[in-house]
N, C-alpha and C positions, 0 to 999 in steps of 0.2 A: 645706150648713150643717153645722157640726161642733161638738160640745161640747168644751170645753177642760179639761184637768186643771189643778189649781193650779200645778204646775210649768210647764206650757205657758203658762199665763196670766202668770206672773211673768217667764218668758223673753221673751214677746212684748212685754210692757210695757217691759222693759229695752231690747229691740231698737228699739222705737218711739222711746224717748228718745235712744238713740245715733244713730239715723237722723236725728232732728231736729238734733242737734249737728253731724253730718256735713254736712247740707244747708246749715246756716247758715255753716259754715266755708268751703265751696266756692263759695257765692254771691258773685260779685265785688262786689256792693253792700255786703256786710258787711265787706269788707276795706278799704274806703275810710274813713279816719279822720274825714273831714268829712261822710260820708254819714249821713243820718238813719237808715239801716239798719245802722249800725255795730254789730258784734257782738264781744263779748268773752267767750270761753269761760269765763274765770274768773268773770265776773259771772253767767253762766248757771248755773254750778255752785253759786254762792252762793245764787241765787234758788231753785234746785232743793232745796238743803239746807234753806232756811227755809220753803219752801212746803209746807204740810200739808194743803191743800185736796184734793189727790189721794188722801190717806189717808182723809179724811172721806168723800169721794165714793165710794170703793170700799167703805167700811164701810156706807154707806147702801144701796148696791146689794145687798150681801150680806144685810143685815137685812131688806130687802124681798123676799128670796128670788130675786132676779134671777140669771140665769146668763149666762156669756159664750158668745158664738157667733162663729164665723168666717164672715163673709158677704162675698163678692166681695173677698176679700183684706183685709177690715177686721175688727178685733175690736170687737164691740159688746155692750152689755148688753141683754138681753131679758127680758120677764116669763117666769117659769117656769109652764108650763101646769099643773103639779102644785102647786096652792096649799096642799095639806095639809102641805107641807114648811116652810111659813112659820111662824115662831114668834110674831112680833109683828104687830099690825095697824098701819095707818097712823099712828094716834095714838101708839102705843108707839114706832114708829120715829122719829117727829118729836121725842118727848120725849127719847129716848136720844141722838139726834143733837144736840139743843140742849145737853144736858149735856156731850157730848164736845167740842163746839166751844168750850166755855168752858175746857177743859183742853188740848186739842191745838191750840195756837196759839203764836206767837212769844213772847208774854208769858211763857209757861211755860218754853220751852226756852232762852230767853235770860236766865233768872233765875240766881241763885246760891244754891243750897241745899247744906247738908251732908247727910251720910248720915242723921242722926237726923230732920232736918226732912222729908226725902223719905219716910222710913219712916212717920212720924206722919201726914203728909198723905195718903199712899196708903192707910194703914190706916183713917183716918177716912172717906175717900172710899168704900172698899169697904163699910163698915158702913152709911153713908147710902144707898148704892145698893141694898144688900140690903133695907133698910127700905122704900125707895121701891117696889121691885118687889113686896114683900109687900102694900103698900097699894093698888097700882095694877094687879095682874096681871089682874084681870077687865076693867078698862077698856082694858087694852093687848092684849086678845085671847087671853090665855093661860088660856083657860077649860077646855081639855081636858087630861087627865092626860098625854097624849103630848107636848103642847107644854111643859108644866111640867117634864117630865123633861129638857128641854134647858137649863133655867135655870142649873144650876150651872156648866156650861161657858160659857154666854153671859156670866154674871157674871164668870167668871175672865178671859175674853177682854177685856172692857171694862176691868177693873181693870188688866190687864197693859198695855193700850194707854196708859193714863194713867201707869202706873209707868214705861214706856219714855220718855214725854215728860219726866217729872221727872228720869230718869237722865241725859238729855242736858244738864240744867242743873247736874249735880253739880259743885260748886266752880267754876261758870261755865265749864265745859268747852266748851260750844257757842260762847260768846262768844270764848274764847281761840282756838278753831279758826278762826273767821271773821276775827279780827284778824290771825292768821298768814297766812291766804289773801290778805287785802287788802294786807298788808305786802309779800308776795311779788309781788303784781300791780303795786303801785306801784313796786317796785324794777325790775321788768322794763320798766316804762314809762319810768323815768328812764334806764336803761342798755339801750336797745334794741339788737338785733343790727344791725350795719351791712350792708346788702345792696347788691350791685352792681346798679344799675338796668338794666344791659344784659342780665345773665344771670339776675337774681333770686336769685343765690347770695350767701352771706356773703362780704363783702369781706375780703381778706387784707391784713394790714399788711405794708408793705415791710420787709425786713430792715435791721438797723442798718448793715450794710456796703454797702448798696445806694446807689450814687452818686446815684440819682435823688432821694433824700431831701434831699441838699444842694443839688441844682439848683433844686428848688422852694422852697428856703429854709425848710425845716421847722424848723430849729433857730436861726433868726434871733432 
């Protein structure tokens, strides 16, 4: 069992995602267009781009003080035996996660805000969050001075997460990106590469001077 650094954690999570993509691409069931297991890498990337649950899940583990362990080749979250490093109790974690889930979602990133709107919304959010922590810090388990010393950074991290979500909606940038990806996907489906069924390689068009073109009556 081995503790992971943040850099190792990020690299492993990226490797797991890339491995999933690779496995789905090489599985013959995913290559059949009529198969219920049909796989489209572009669709998978779009879902990955829109799916924010993994961010929320990771945030919840961190707020609960969980640590990543490498066990039998698998990366898993486990309780930290040193509970003194935990800032919020369960009630505090649930309240913070409930707030984040209302902001870190597709409704936010697929909106269309200008710079002033984003600035005002994030500023108001930061003020309201600060007031909420001030009124709830005892109920949320921040009773010791050592725990409250972590508050400025915790507040900054939460506000930055919400700000990042709003930045993805700047002038509808996320929607534009998805439309371009979908348009490219549809173009590739309309004009697919012609493959030779015998070799699986791209079929080559016969040259203009090739007599076989006239034998098969291509220009009739």
